[in-house]
N, CA, C and O atoms as a GROMACS GRO file, in nm:
protein
  328
    1MET      N    1  10.750  10.346   8.416
    1MET     CA    2  10.626  10.405   8.466
    1MET      C    3  10.638  10.414   8.619
    1MET      O    4  10.659  10.312   8.685
    2ASP      N    5  10.625  10.534   8.673
    2ASP     CA    6  10.634  10.547   8.818
    2ASP      C    7  10.498  10.520   8.884
    2ASP      O    8  10.398  10.502   8.815
    3SER      N    9  10.496  10.518   9.017
    3SER     CA   10  10.374  10.479   9.088
    3SER      C   11  10.258  10.576   9.062
    3SER      O   12  10.143  10.533   9.058
    4ASP      N   13  10.287  10.704   9.045
    4ASP     CA   14  10.180  10.800   9.015
    4ASP      C   15  10.115  10.772   8.881
    4ASP      O   16   9.994  10.784   8.866
    5GLU      N   17  10.196  10.735   8.782
    5GLU     CA   18  10.143  10.702   8.650
    5GLU      C   19  10.057  10.577   8.655
    5GLU      O   20   9.952  10.570   8.591
    6VAL      N   21  10.100  10.478   8.732
    6VAL     CA   22  10.023  10.355   8.748
    6VAL      C   23   9.889  10.387   8.814
    6VAL      O   24   9.784  10.337   8.772
    7GLU      N   25   9.894  10.470   8.917
    7GLU     CA   26   9.771  10.507   8.988
    7GLU      C   27   9.673  10.581   8.897
    7GLU      O   28   9.553  10.553   8.899
    8ARG      N   29   9.725  10.675   8.818
    8ARG     CA   30   9.638  10.749   8.726
    8ARG      C   31   9.578  10.657   8.620
    8ARG      O   32   9.463  10.674   8.581
    9ALA      N   33   9.654  10.560   8.575
    9ALA     CA   34   9.605  10.466   8.474
    9ALA      C   35   9.495  10.378   8.530
    9ALA      O   36   9.405  10.338   8.456
   10ALA      N   37   9.499  10.349   8.659
   10ALA     CA   38   9.399  10.262   8.722
   10ALA      C   39   9.272  10.336   8.759
   10ALA      O   40   9.168  10.274   8.776
   11GLU      N   41   9.277  10.467   8.772
   11GLU     CA   42   9.163  10.544   8.820
   11GLU      C   43   9.036  10.525   8.739
   11GLU      O   44   8.930  10.513   8.800
   12PRO      N   45   9.039  10.520   8.606
   12PRO     CA   46   8.913  10.502   8.534
   12PRO      C   47   8.843  10.369   8.569
   12PRO      O   48   8.720  10.363   8.569
   13SER      N   49   8.919  10.264   8.598
   13SER     CA   50   8.860  10.136   8.631
   13SER      C   51   8.809  10.132   8.775
   13SER      O   52   8.708  10.069   8.804
   14PHE      N   53   8.880  10.199   8.865
   14PHE     CA   54   8.845  10.197   9.006
   14PHE      C   55   8.840  10.340   9.061
   14PHE      O   56   8.928  10.380   9.138
   15PRO      N   57   8.738  10.416   9.022
   15PRO     CA   58   8.733  10.558   9.059
   15PRO      C   59   8.725  10.583   9.209
   15PRO      O   60   8.762  10.691   9.255
   16LEU      N   61   8.678  10.487   9.287
   16LEU     CA   62   8.664  10.506   9.432
   16LEU      C   63   8.776  10.438   9.510
   16LEU      O   64   8.767  10.426   9.632
   17ALA      N   65   8.880  10.394   9.442
   17ALA     CA   66   8.985  10.314   9.507
   17ALA      C   67   9.046  10.384   9.627
   17ALA      O   68   9.059  10.323   9.733
   18LYS      N   69   9.082  10.509   9.613
   18LYS     CA   70   9.145  10.582   9.724
   18LYS      C   71   9.048  10.599   9.840
   18LYS      O   72   9.085  10.580   9.956
   19GLN      N   73   8.924  10.634   9.809
   19GLN     CA   74   8.824  10.655   9.914
   19GLN      C   75   8.797  10.526   9.990
   19GLN      O   76   8.786  10.526  10.113
   20VAL      N   77   8.786  10.415   9.917
   20VAL     CA   78   8.762  10.285   9.981
   20VAL      C   79   8.882  10.247  10.067
   20VAL      O   80   8.866  10.200  10.180
   21ALA      N   81   9.002  10.268  10.015
   21ALA     CA   82   9.123  10.236  10.092
   21ALA      C   83   9.130  10.317  10.221
   21ALA      O   84   9.166  10.263  10.326
   22THR      N   85   9.096  10.444  10.214
   22THR     CA   86   9.096  10.528  10.333
   22THR      C   87   8.989  10.481  10.432
   22THR      O   88   9.013  10.474  10.552
   23ALA      N   89   8.871  10.450  10.380
   23ALA     CA   90   8.759  10.407  10.466
   23ALA      C   91   8.790  10.276  10.536
   23ALA      O   92   8.741  10.252  10.647
   24LEU      N   93   8.870  10.191  10.473
   24LEU     CA   94   8.897  10.059  10.530
   24LEU      C   95   9.037  10.048  10.590
   24LEU      O   96   9.087   9.938  10.614
   25GLU      N   97   9.099  10.161  10.614
   25GLU     CA   98   9.233  10.161  10.674
   25GLU      C   99   9.231  10.089  10.808
   25GLU      O  100   9.145  10.114  10.892
   26GLY      N  101   9.325  10.000  10.826
   26GLY     CA  102   9.336   9.925  10.951
   26GLY      C  103   9.252   9.798  10.955
   26GLY      O  104   9.256   9.725  11.054
   27ALA      N  105   9.176   9.771  10.850
   27ALA     CA  106   9.090   9.652  10.846
   27ALA      C  107   9.175   9.526  10.843
   27ALA      O  108   9.283   9.522  10.783
   28VAL      N  109   9.124   9.423  10.909
   28VAL     CA  110   9.190   9.292  10.909
   28VAL      C  111   9.098   9.197  10.833
   28VAL      O  112   8.986   9.170  10.875
   29TYR      N  113   9.148   9.148  10.720
   29TYR     CA  114   9.069   9.062  10.632
   29TYR      C  115   9.085   8.917  10.671
   29TYR      O  116   9.186   8.880  10.731
   30PRO      N  117   8.986   8.833  10.638
   30PRO     CA  118   8.868   8.858  10.556
   30PRO      C  119   8.760   8.932  10.635
   30PRO      O  120   8.756   8.929  10.758
   31LEU      N  121   8.672   9.000  10.560
   31LEU     CA  122   8.560   9.075  10.615
   31LEU      C  123   8.433   9.043  10.538
   31LEU      O  124   8.435   9.024  10.416
   32THR      N  125   8.322   9.039  10.610
   32THR     CA  126   8.192   9.029  10.544
   32THR      C  127   8.150   9.170  10.501
   32THR      O  128   8.212   9.268  10.539
   33ARG      N  129   8.045   9.178  10.421
   33ARG     CA  130   7.994   9.310  10.381
   33ARG      C  131   7.959   9.392  10.506
   33ARG      O  132   7.992   9.510  10.514
   34ARG      N  133   7.894   9.328  10.601
   34ARG     CA  134   7.856   9.399  10.724
   34ARG      C  135   7.979   9.454  10.795
   34ARG      O  136   7.978   9.567  10.843
   35GLU      N  137   8.085   9.374  10.802
   35GLU     CA  138   8.208   9.419  10.869
   35GLU      C  139   8.276   9.530  10.790
   35GLU      O  140   8.334   9.622  10.849
   36VAL      N  141   8.271   9.524  10.657
   36VAL     CA  142   8.326   9.631  10.573
   36VAL      C  143   8.257   9.762  10.608
   36VAL      O  144   8.323   9.864  10.627
   37VAL      N  145   8.125   9.759  10.616
   37VAL     CA  146   8.048   9.879  10.648
   37VAL      C  147   8.082   9.929  10.789
   37VAL      O  148   8.096  10.050  10.810
   38LEU      N  149   8.094   9.838  10.885
   38LEU     CA  150   8.128   9.878  11.022
   38LEU      C  151   8.265   9.945  11.030
   38LEU      O  152   8.281  10.046  11.099
   39VAL      N  153   8.363   9.890  10.960
   39VAL     CA  154   8.497   9.950  10.959
   39VAL      C  155   8.492  10.089  10.895
   39VAL      O  156   8.551  10.184  10.946
   40ALA      N  157   8.421  10.100  10.784
   40ALA     CA  158   8.410  10.229  10.716
   40ALA      C  159   8.343  10.333  10.807
   40ALA      O  160   8.386  10.448  10.812
   41ARG      N  161   8.240  10.292  10.878
   41ARG     CA  162   8.174  10.385  10.973
   41ARG      C  163   8.270  10.425  11.084
   41ARG      O  164   8.276  10.542  11.122
   42ALA      N  165   8.344  10.328  11.137
   42ALA     CA  166   8.439  10.357  11.244
   42ALA      C  167   8.547  10.455  11.197
   42ALA      O  168   8.598  10.534  11.276
   43ASN      N  169   8.581  10.449  11.069
   43ASN     CA  170   8.680  10.539  11.011
   43ASN      C  171   8.617  10.668  10.960
   43ASN      O  172   8.683  10.747  10.892
   44GLU      N  173   8.490  10.689  10.991
   44GLU     CA  174   8.416  10.811  10.956
   44GLU      C  175   8.416  10.839  10.806
   44GLU      O  176   8.438  10.951  10.762
   45ALA      N  177   8.390  10.732  10.729
   45ALA     CA  178   8.378  10.748  10.584
   45ALA      C  179   8.255  10.832  10.551
   45ALA      O  180   8.159  10.835  10.629
   46PRO      N  181   8.256  10.900  10.437
   46PRO     CA  182   8.139  10.979  10.396
   46PRO      C  183   8.014  10.890  10.382
   46PRO      O  184   8.024  10.773  10.345
   47LYS      N  185   7.900  10.949  10.411
   47LYS     CA  186   7.773  10.875  10.405
   47LYS      C  187   7.748  10.815  10.267
   47LYS      O  188   7.694  10.705  10.255
   48THR      N  189   7.788  10.887  10.164
   48THR     CA  190   7.769  10.836  10.028
   48THR      C  191   7.848  10.706  10.007
   48THR      O  192   7.797  10.612   9.947
   49LEU      N  193   7.970  10.703  10.057
   49LEU     CA  194   8.052  10.583  10.043
   49LEU      C  195   7.995  10.469  10.127
   49LEU      O  196   7.997  10.354  10.084
   50ILE      N  197   7.944  10.501  10.244
   50ILE     CA  198   7.880  10.398  10.328
   50ILE      C  199   7.763  10.336  10.252
   50ILE      O  200   7.746  10.214  10.252
   51SER      N  201   7.682  10.420  10.187
   51SER     CA  202   7.569  10.370  10.108
   51SER      C  203   7.615  10.278   9.997
   51SER      O  204   7.554  10.174   9.971
   52ILE      N  205   7.725  10.315   9.930
   52ILE     CA  206   7.778  10.232   9.823
   52ILE      C  207   7.824  10.098   9.880
   52ILE      O  208   7.796   9.993   9.822
   53LEU      N  209   7.895  10.101   9.992
   53LEU     CA  210   7.944   9.977  10.054
   53LEU      C  211   7.828   9.888  10.100
   53LEU      O  212   7.839   9.766  10.095
   54GLU      N  213   7.720   9.949  10.144
   54GLU     CA  214   7.603   9.870  10.185
   54GLU      C  215   7.541   9.797  10.066
   54GLU      O  216   7.469   9.698  10.083
   55GLY      N  217   7.568   9.846   9.944
   55GLY     CA  218   7.510   9.786   9.824
   55GLY      C  219   7.598   9.682   9.756
   55GLY      O  220   7.558   9.625   9.654
   56ILE      N  221   7.718   9.656   9.810
   56ILE     CA  222   7.803   9.554   9.747
   56ILE      C  223   7.748   9.416   9.779
   56ILE      O  224   7.668   9.402   9.872
   57PRO      N  225   7.788   9.315   9.704
   57PRO     CA  226   7.736   9.180   9.728
   57PRO      C  227   7.763   9.133   9.872
   57PRO      O  228   7.864   9.168   9.933
   58ASP      N  229   7.671   9.055   9.923
   58ASP     CA  230   7.685   8.998  10.056
   58ASP      C  231   7.782   8.880  10.045
   58ASP      O  232   7.742   8.767  10.017
   59ALA      N  233   7.908   8.909  10.066
   59ALA     CA  234   8.013   8.808  10.046
   59ALA      C  235   8.121   8.827  10.151
   59ALA      O  236   8.116   8.918  10.233
   60ARG      N  237   8.219   8.739  10.148
   60ARG     CA  238   8.337   8.750  10.233
   60ARG      C  239   8.450   8.801  10.145
   60ARG      O  240   8.485   8.740  10.044
   61PHE      N  241   8.507   8.913  10.184
   61PHE     CA  242   8.612   8.978  10.106
   61PHE      C  243   8.747   8.947  10.170
   61PHE      O  244   8.768   8.972  10.289
   62ARG      N  245   8.838   8.893  10.090
   62ARG     CA  246   8.968   8.850  10.141
   62ARG      C  247   9.073   8.961  10.138
   62ARG      O  248   9.180   8.946  10.197
   63SER      N  249   9.041   9.072  10.071
   63SER     CA  250   9.140   9.180  10.060
   63SER      C  251   9.071   9.311  10.022
   63SER      O  252   8.955   9.313   9.980
   64LEU      N  253   9.146   9.418  10.037
   64LEU     CA  254   9.098   9.550   9.993
   64LEU      C  255   9.068   9.547   9.844
   64LEU      O  256   8.968   9.605   9.800
   65ASP      N  257   9.152   9.480   9.766
   65ASP     CA  258   9.129   9.471   9.622
   65ASP      C  259   8.992   9.412   9.590
   65ASP      O  260   8.924   9.461   9.500
   66GLU      N  261   8.952   9.309   9.662
   66GLU     CA  262   8.822   9.247   9.636
   66GLU      C  263   8.708   9.344   9.667
   66GLU      O  264   8.608   9.345   9.596
   67VAL      N  265   8.722   9.424   9.772
   67VAL     CA  266   8.620   9.524   9.804
   67VAL      C  267   8.616   9.628   9.693
   67VAL      O  268   8.508   9.668   9.649
   68GLN      N  269   8.732   9.674   9.648
   68GLN     CA  270   8.736   9.776   9.543
   68GLN      C  271   8.673   9.726   9.414
   68GLN      O  272   8.605   9.803   9.345
   69VAL      N  273   8.694   9.601   9.379
   69VAL     CA  274   8.631   9.544   9.260
   69VAL      C  275   8.479   9.537   9.278
   69VAL      O  276   8.404   9.563   9.184
   70ALA      N  277   8.434   9.503   9.398
   70ALA     CA  278   8.290   9.497   9.425
   70ALA      C  279   8.226   9.635   9.415
   70ALA      O  280   8.112   9.647   9.371
   71VAL      N  281   8.298   9.738   9.456
   71VAL     CA  282   8.247   9.874   9.451
   71VAL      C  283   8.248   9.927   9.308
   71VAL      O  284   8.154   9.995   9.266
   72SER      N  285   8.352   9.897   9.234
   72SER     CA  286   8.369   9.947   9.097
   72SER      C  287   8.404   9.830   9.005
   72SER      O  288   8.519   9.817   8.963
   73PRO      N  289   8.305   9.745   8.973
   73PRO     CA  290   8.337   9.629   8.889
   73PRO      C  291   8.390   9.672   8.753
   73PRO      O  292   8.349   9.774   8.698
   74LEU      N  293   8.479   9.592   8.700
   74LEU     CA  294   8.531   9.618   8.566
   74LEU      C  295   8.421   9.597   8.464
   74LEU      O  296   8.340   9.506   8.478
   75PRO      N  297   8.417   9.681   8.360
   75PRO     CA  298   8.316   9.660   8.256
   75PRO      C  299   8.342   9.528   8.183
   75PRO      O  300   8.455   9.481   8.174
   76ASP      N  301   8.234   9.470   8.133
   76ASP     CA  302   8.250   9.346   8.056
   76ASP      C  303   8.334   9.375   7.934
   76ASP      O  304   8.317   9.477   7.866
   77ARG      N  305   8.423   9.284   7.907
   77ARG     CA  306   8.508   9.300   7.790
   77ARG      C  307   8.461   9.203   7.682
   77ARG      O  308   8.423   9.090   7.712
   78PRO      N  309   8.464   9.248   7.557
   78PRO     CA  310   8.425   9.157   7.449
   78PRO      C  311   8.527   9.044   7.440
   78PRO      O  312   8.644   9.063   7.474
   79PRO      N  313   8.484   8.926   7.396
   79PRO     CA  314   8.578   8.814   7.383
   79PRO      C  315   8.690   8.849   7.286
   79PRO      O  316   8.670   8.918   7.186
   80ALA      N  317   8.807   8.800   7.317
   80ALA     CA  318   8.923   8.825   7.230
   80ALA      C  319   8.903   8.752   7.098
   80ALA      O  320   8.861   8.637   7.094
   81SER      N  321   8.934   8.822   6.989
   81SER     CA  322   8.921   8.756   6.858
   81SER      C  323   9.050   8.682   6.830
   81SER      O  324   9.158   8.723   6.872
   82ARG      N  325   9.037   8.573   6.757
   82ARG     CA  326   9.155   8.490   6.725
   82ARG      C  327   9.184   8.498   6.580
   82ARG      O  328   9.279   8.436   6.533
   0.00000   0.00000   0.00000
């Protein structure tokens, strides 16, 4: 599986992943929600994405991945049957 295939497979779970990554380019982690929003504004992210970032939990994010999960949380999965 090449990198494009991996990226396409991940898109349904994290539909805003590329946009968030672009908005937070150059960020130095960890970041608070407020700092995430400030970096996104400095990178001239779209207003819609800024609004989404303003709505993520008020937490300290250690990586881009943590921000992406906060923006697009994974759906609850049913417990595995044994």
